[in-house]
C-alpha positions as CSV (number, residue, x, y, z in Angstrom):
1,X,0.0,0.0,0.0
2,X,1.5,3.3,-1.1
3,X,-0.2,6.6,-0.2
4,X,0.9,9.8,-2.0
5,X,0.6,13.0,0.0
6,X,0.7,16.3,-2.0
7,X,1.1,19.6,-0.2
8,X,-0.7,22.1,-2.4
9,X,0.0,25.9,-2.0
10,X,-0.8,28.5,-4.7
11,X,0.4,26.7,-7.8
12,X,-1.8,26.5,-10.9
13,X,-4.1,23.6,-11.7
14,X,-1.7,22.8,-14.6
15,X,1.1,22.3,-12.2
16,X,-1.0,20.1,-9.9
17,X,-2.2,18.0,-12.8
18,X,1.4,17.4,-13.9
19,X,2.2,16.2,-10.4
20,X,-0.8,14.0,-10.2
21,X,-0.1,12.4,-13.5
22,X,3.3,11.2,-12.2
23,X,1.8,9.4,-9.2
24,X,-1.2,7.7,-10.8
25,X,0.3,4.3,-9.8
26,X,-0.1,5.0,-6.0
27,X,-2.9,3.2,-4.2
28,X,-4.2,6.4,-2.5
29,X,-3.7,10.1,-3.0
30,X,-4.2,12.8,-0.3
31,X,-4.1,16.5,-1.2
32,X,-3.6,19.0,1.7
33,X,-4.4,22.5,0.6
34,X,-2.9,25.5,2.4
35,X,-5.9,27.7,1.8
36,X,-9.7,27.6,2.1
37,X,-10.2,27.0,-1.6
38,X,-13.6,25.8,-2.6
39,X,-12.4,23.2,-5.0
40,X,-9.9,22.2,-7.7
41,X,-10.6,22.2,-11.4
42,X,-8.6,19.1,-12.3
43,X,-10.7,15.9,-12.1
44,X,-8.7,13.9,-9.6
45,X,-9.3,10.8,-7.6
46,X,-8.0,12.1,-4.3
47,X,-9.0,12.9,-0.8
48,X,-8.8,16.7,-0.3
49,X,-8.2,18.4,3.0
50,X,-8.2,22.1,3.6
51,X,-5.8,23.1,6.4
52,X,-4.1,26.4,6.9
53,X,-0.3,26.2,7.2
54,X,0.2,28.9,9.8
55,X,3.9,28.7,9.4
56,X,4.3,25.1,10.6
57,X,5.3,22.8,7.9
58,X,5.8,19.8,10.1
59,X,2.3,20.1,11.5
60,X,0.9,20.0,8.0
61,X,2.9,16.9,7.1
62,X,2.1,15.1,10.4
63,X,-1.6,15.8,9.8
64,X,-1.3,14.1,6.4
65,X,0.4,11.1,8.0
66,X,-2.5,10.7,10.4
67,X,-4.9,10.5,7.5
68,X,-2.9,8.0,5.4
69,X,-3.7,4.3,5.4
70,X,-1.2,1.8,6.8
71,X,1.8,1.1,4.6
72,X,4.2,3.4,2.8
73,X,3.7,7.2,2.6
74,X,5.3,9.2,-0.2
75,X,5.4,13.0,0.3
76,X,5.6,15.2,-2.8
77,X,5.0,18.9,-3.3
78,X,2.7,20.0,-6.1
79,X,5.6,21.5,-8.1
80,X,7.4,18.1,-8.1
81,X,7.2,15.2,-10.5
82,X,8.1,11.5,-9.9
83,X,10.1,10.3,-12.8
84,X,8.9,7.0,-14.4
85,X,12.2,5.3,-13.3
86,X,11.7,6.5,-9.7
87,X,8.1,5.3,-9.8
88,X,9.2,1.8,-10.9
89,X,11.9,1.8,-8.2
90,X,9.4,2.8,-5.5
91,X,6.9,0.2,-6.6
92,X,9.5,-2.5,-6.0
93,X,11.0,-1.4,-2.7
94,X,11.6,-4.1,0.0
95,X,10.5,-3.7,3.6
96,X,14.1,-4.0,4.9
97,X,14.2,-0.2,5.5
98,X,11.9,2.1,7.4
99,X,12.5,5.1,5.0
100,X,14.0,6.1,1.8
101,X,15.8,9.3,0.6
102,X,14.8,10.6,-2.8
103,X,17.4,12.4,-4.9
104,X,15.9,15.6,-6.3
105,X,16.9,17.7,-9.3
106,X,15.6,21.2,-10.0
107,X,14.5,22.1,-13.6
108,X,15.0,25.8,-14.2
109,X,14.0,27.4,-17.5
110,X,13.8,23.9,-19.1
111,X,17.3,23.0,-18.0
112,X,17.9,20.2,-15.5
113,X,20.4,21.5,-13.0
114,X,23.0,18.8,-12.4
115,X,25.4,21.0,-10.5
116,X,25.3,23.6,-7.8
117,X,23.3,23.0,-4.6
118,X,20.3,21.9,-6.7
119,X,22.2,19.1,-8.3
120,X,23.0,17.2,-5.0
121,X,19.8,17.4,-3.0
122,X,18.3,14.3,-1.3
123,X,15.2,14.3,0.9
124,X,13.7,11.8,3.2
125,X,10.2,11.6,1.6
126,X,9.2,7.9,1.5
127,X,8.7,5.9,4.7
128,X,6.4,3.6,6.6
129,X,3.5,5.4,8.1
130,X,4.4,4.7,11.7
131,X,8.2,5.0,11.4
132,X,8.5,8.5,12.7
133,X,7.2,12.1,12.6
134,X,8.1,15.4,11.0
135,X,9.9,17.9,13.2
136,X,10.8,21.6,13.1
137,X,8.3,24.3,11.9
138,X,10.5,25.4,9.0
139,X,13.1,23.4,7.0
140,X,11.2,20.4,8.3
141,X,12.7,16.9,8.5
142,X,11.2,13.5,8.8
143,X,12.7,11.8,11.9
144,X,12.4,8.1,11.1
145,X,13.3,5.5,13.6
146,X,15.2,2.7,11.8
147,X,17.4,2.1,8.8
148,X,17.1,4.3,5.7
149,X,18.4,4.1,2.1
150,X,18.8,6.4,-0.8
151,X,17.0,5.4,-4.0
152,X,18.8,5.7,-7.4
153,X,16.4,7.6,-9.5
154,X,15.2,11.2,-9.5
155,X,12.3,13.4,-8.2
156,X,12.1,16.5,-10.4
157,X,11.3,19.9,-9.1
158,X,9.9,22.7,-11.1
159,X,10.0,25.6,-8.6
160,X,10.5,28.8,-10.6
161,X,8.7,29.1,-14.0
162,X,9.6,32.8,-14.3
163,X,12.2,35.1,-12.7
164,X,9.3,37.1,-11.1
165,X,8.1,33.9,-9.3
166,X,11.7,33.1,-8.3
167,X,12.0,36.6,-6.7
168,X,8.6,36.2,-5.0
169,X,9.6,32.8,-3.7
170,X,12.9,34.2,-2.3
171,X,11.0,37.0,-0.6
172,X,8.6,34.5,1.0
173,X,11.2,32.0,2.1
174,X,13.6,34.6,3.6
175,X,10.7,35.6,5.9
176,X,10.7,32.0,7.1
177,X,14.5,31.6,7.2
178,X,15.0,34.5,9.6
179,X,13.0,32.6,12.2
180,X,15.9,30.1,12.5
181,X,18.7,32.6,12.5
182,X,20.2,33.1,16.0
183,X,21.6,36.6,15.7
184,X,22.6,39.2,13.2
185,X,26.3,39.3,12.1
186,X,27.9,42.0,10.0
187,X,30.5,39.4,9.0
188,X,27.8,37.1,7.5
189,X,26.1,40.1,5.9
190,X,29.3,41.0,4.0
191,X,30.8,37.6,3.3
192,X,28.0,35.0,3.1
193,X,26.3,36.3,-0.1
194,X,29.5,36.3,-2.3
195,X,30.6,33.1,-0.6
196,X,27.3,31.5,-1.6
197,X,27.8,32.5,-5.3
198,X,31.4,31.1,-5.3
199,X,30.2,27.9,-3.7
200,X,27.4,27.3,-6.2
201,X,28.9,28.5,-9.4
202,X,32.6,27.5,-9.0
203,X,33.0,24.9,-6.2
204,X,29.8,23.0,-7.0
205,X,30.4,23.5,-10.8
206,X,27.3,25.5,-11.5
207,X,28.9,27.0,-14.5
208,X,28.5,23.6,-16.3
209,X,24.7,24.2,-16.3
210,X,25.2,27.2,-18.6
211,X,23.1,30.4,-18.3
212,X,20.5,28.9,-16.0
213,X,23.3,27.8,-13.7
214,X,24.7,31.4,-13.6
215,X,21.3,32.9,-12.8
216,X,20.6,30.2,-10.1
217,X,23.9,30.8,-8.4
218,X,23.2,34.6,-8.4
219,X,19.7,34.1,-7.0
220,X,21.0,31.8,-4.2
221,X,23.5,34.6,-3.3
222,X,20.7,37.1,-3.3
223,X,18.7,34.8,-1.0
224,X,21.6,34.8,1.4
225,X,21.9,38.6,1.3
226,X,18.2,39.2,1.8
227,X,18.0,36.9,4.9
228,X,20.7,39.0,6.5
229,X,19.3,42.4,5.4
230,X,15.9,41.4,6.9
231,X,17.6,40.4,10.1
232,X,19.4,43.7,10.2
233,X,16.1,45.5,9.6
234,X,14.3,43.6,12.3
235,X,17.0,44.5,14.8
236,X,16.4,48.2,14.0
237,X,20.0,48.9,12.9
């Protein structure tokens, strides 16, 4: 038994439909909507729950866990797609492990980013229903009790269709990120943003991803800068 859980925010119906088409093979699908939306236009065979996020991502995911049937639970965001190869691999997993990490690749402006931070992400997104719970309000992690393994194939992420949406996303997530920062530092304000660019573009070989790799490295640097500027602003400096 495999239950797919989709966390749906403000993406378009087209984005949600693409996600749903990639998990048609699951036995059950739950969609948790972070808004009091009356309904969704795509015709989907899924149980839909309306539950406001209120800044607590773990609470949202644990709520979905409580609604899933016994067996395996696969967490996926609505802007992600399970590749056919990954779907086949998940369908044939053995119960020797309690959870599985999924390797994820960002697709930015039609380019699969194989380098930079986006090229080496892995997330614990598949596990037995009763193996553990999600912790931390932001940058949440699934704490699973027992052995885990990393699967070979990829989950694809389509996070930023346009540069305007990329900027909007950075603005939203930096508001969340400052909640986990301990204290403001002028040193980090000055050196972290350029360091982030150097890390992504040169050390993590982001330049091999061409122009999308350059823009992505710059935007990650801007993200780092904006977090620290917002902290500086909140401290009244």
